[in-house]
N, C-alpha and C positions, 0 to 999 in steps of 0.2 A: 504494499500499499504506500503511496506517495502522497506528498502534501497534505498531512492529516490537518484538517481543519479543527483545530482546537478551540475549546471553549474556555473562556478566561475561568482562571482560578483552578487549573488542572495541573497536578503535581507531574513533574517529568523527571524520569529517572534516566542519567547517563553513566555510563562506565567509561573510565579512562585507563589505555593501556600504556604500558613504559614507552612504546614507541611514540605516543602523543595520540595515537588514533581514539576517536570518540566513537561509542556505541549506544545507539538509542535502545533503552531497555523496557520502558513503559511511558504512557501517557495515559492519565488517570486510570481508567481500569483496564486499557487496552495494553497489551502486550508486544513487544518487538524484540526479536532474535540478534540483538546487537547491529541494528540497522543503521545506516547512514544518518545521523542527526538532522544535517542539512537539508537531504532530499527528502526527509519525512516529516519536518514540521512546515506549517504554513508561513506566508512572507511575515505575516505580523509577528509569529513567534521567533522567526530567524532574526528579524531586525532587533527585536527586543533581547533576546538570549544569547545569541552565539557571541559576541563580543564580550558580555560579562560572563559568560560560561569559561571563556579564555582567561580572563582576568582572575576570575576567581579560582581556577585550576592552577595557574602558574603560581599566583600569591599564596595561595593555600588558605584564604580567608573568605569570609562571608562577604556578600555583596548584597545590598539592600538600599534601593536608590529608586528616585522618581525619574521617569522618562515620558517624552512626548513623542507619540507617533501618529501623524495623519491627524493632528488636530485635537486627539485624546490623549489623556494622562494616566499612565500605569506605574503600580508600583512592581518592580522587578527584584526578586530574591532568588539568590544562588548561593547554595551551602554546600562547599566541599565535603565529601566524606574520607575520612582517612581511616589507613590501616592500624589496629590496634597498638602495634610495638614499635615499627620503625616509622610511623607518622606518613608514610606514601600515600598521597591523594589518589584513591582508587576509582571515586565515582563522583557524582555531584547530583543534587537534589535541586531543581529551579521551579520557577511559577511566576506567572505574571497575573496581575489583576487590577480591578479599579482600586484606588486608594482607599476609598470607604468600605471596601468589600471584605468580610471576614473570612480568612482562608481556610480551606477544608483542612481537616487533620493529616498531618504529614506522616506517610507511609513508613512502617517500620522497616529500617535497612539494616542489616548485619554485615559487619565486616570482620574478616577472618584474616590470618595468615598462618603459613605452615613453615617453620623452619627446617630446612632438610640437612641433616648431617651429612657433609661430603663423604666421610669414611664409612659410617655403618649404613647409610641411607633410611636411620629412623627419621620419622616425621613428627615434630611437637607443634601443636596448634595453640593459637592464642585467638580469644575472642573480644569484641568491643561490646557495648551495653545492649545494643541491637541485636546480636545474637543472643544474649539471654532472653530477651523479650520474646523474640521468635519463637524459641524454644519452651517458653513459659518457665523460666528457671530463676531463681535469686543467685545474684554471684557471693560466693562465700559463704552460702547457707547449704552445706552439705557437700557431696561428691561433686567435684566439677568437671565438666565434659572437655574441659581444656586438657592440654597435655599430650598424650599419646593418642597419634590421629587413629589408630587402628580401634582402640578402645571406644573413641566417638562413634565411628561408623557401627561398630556392633551392639553399641548400647542404645542410640538414638535414631537410626537409620532402619526403616521396614527391611526386613530379610531378602525379600525380593528385590530390593532396590540397592543393596550393598554393593554388589558386583558392580553396577555402572558406575557407582559413586568412586569406586577404588580404581577403575579403568579410567574415570575423568582425571583422578589426581596424577595416575601414572603417565596419562599421556601429556598432561600439563607439566610435569617434571621434564619429560623428553622433549618437549617442543620448542621451537625457535621462540625468542622473546617476540611478543606481539599477537601470539595466538589466543584466541578467545574461544573457551568451551562453556557450553551452556547445557546444562542438564537437570530435570525434574526428578524430586524423589518425596518420598513421604516421610515423615517424622512421628516418633512416639511423644505424646502428649504425657507430661510427668504426672499429672495429678489424675487422670482420666485413664491412664494406661491402656489407652487405646491408640492406633496410627492415625495421623490426620494427614489429609491430603491439601498440598497448597502449590509454590512456584519452584524454579530451577536453582542449582548452586550456584544461583544469584539469590533467590526469594521464595516466598511462600504467603497463602490464604487460608482464610479461617473456615472450612467445612468440616463439622464433626458427622461422622468420626475420625474421619483422617484429615491431614493436613499437608497439602503439596508445597513444595519448596522448590523455587529456582534459585540455583548456583551458577554464577559465572566464576569459572577460574582461569588464571591470567598467569602465564609464567613471564616474572620479572627477571632482572639481572641479580646476579648472586645467588646466593642459596635460599632466597624466600620465595615462597609461592603465595599469590594474593587472591583473595576471592571475596565476593560479595552475594548476600541471599535477600531475596525478598518475597512478598506473597506473589504467588501466582494463581490463575485461573485454572479451574478442573479441567479445560480442555487442553493444557500444556503437555507437550510430548514428555514422555519419559527418557528418550533416547538423547545419546551423546550426540553434541553437535557442535563441531569445531567451526568456528567462524574467524576470518581474519577480514580486518576493516581496514582501508586505506586511511591515511590521517588525513584529519580535516583539514582543508585550506586554513592558514593562517591569515 
């Protein structure tokens, strides 16, 4: 789908690869598999958001400003999302709306990174606050899902989705920098002890009794592997989807 006609006050989620490539992941409740941001936004959204996206990502800081487009006044908000340990900007939330419009609730976005031991191949994971919220866990309140990656997969991911998750991580580790992998899987709700279906190893959405999560995993330089997760619709594919996107024009 190209040139999505956005209604104002729709949260947009964009991921950022180490190469500088941007990928469109969602616009409101619509999901995109790392598509071109510029090609899939309407003209007003491009004019209001693209330059501000670049500024927020390059500076790693919030952009919250008033802009005028074709005689109309808009509030533009762009919030970078960082990896929990190294502070790498891995994604950004953005939105534009009339200045007096109440913004909708911001979607929950989880950011995680895996530290890969170059000698043993062991993978340790670290989560941001959004990850705990997606999995409905309380940080530092009992056993932590961070640490050993295999333990997290076995404990929190539905058995039938564990193989595809491990394949995604393995493929991301061996891929060239700038590769994007998107996979959808189900997670266990801690309190109801049932599998919930939501988005990809980028994200998730709340459908009881299962939750599907979308994860986007990107292989960045060095020994770190980054990923983001968000709520996804029930129609999301579970299959591993490698996707390379060209760098957006600067």
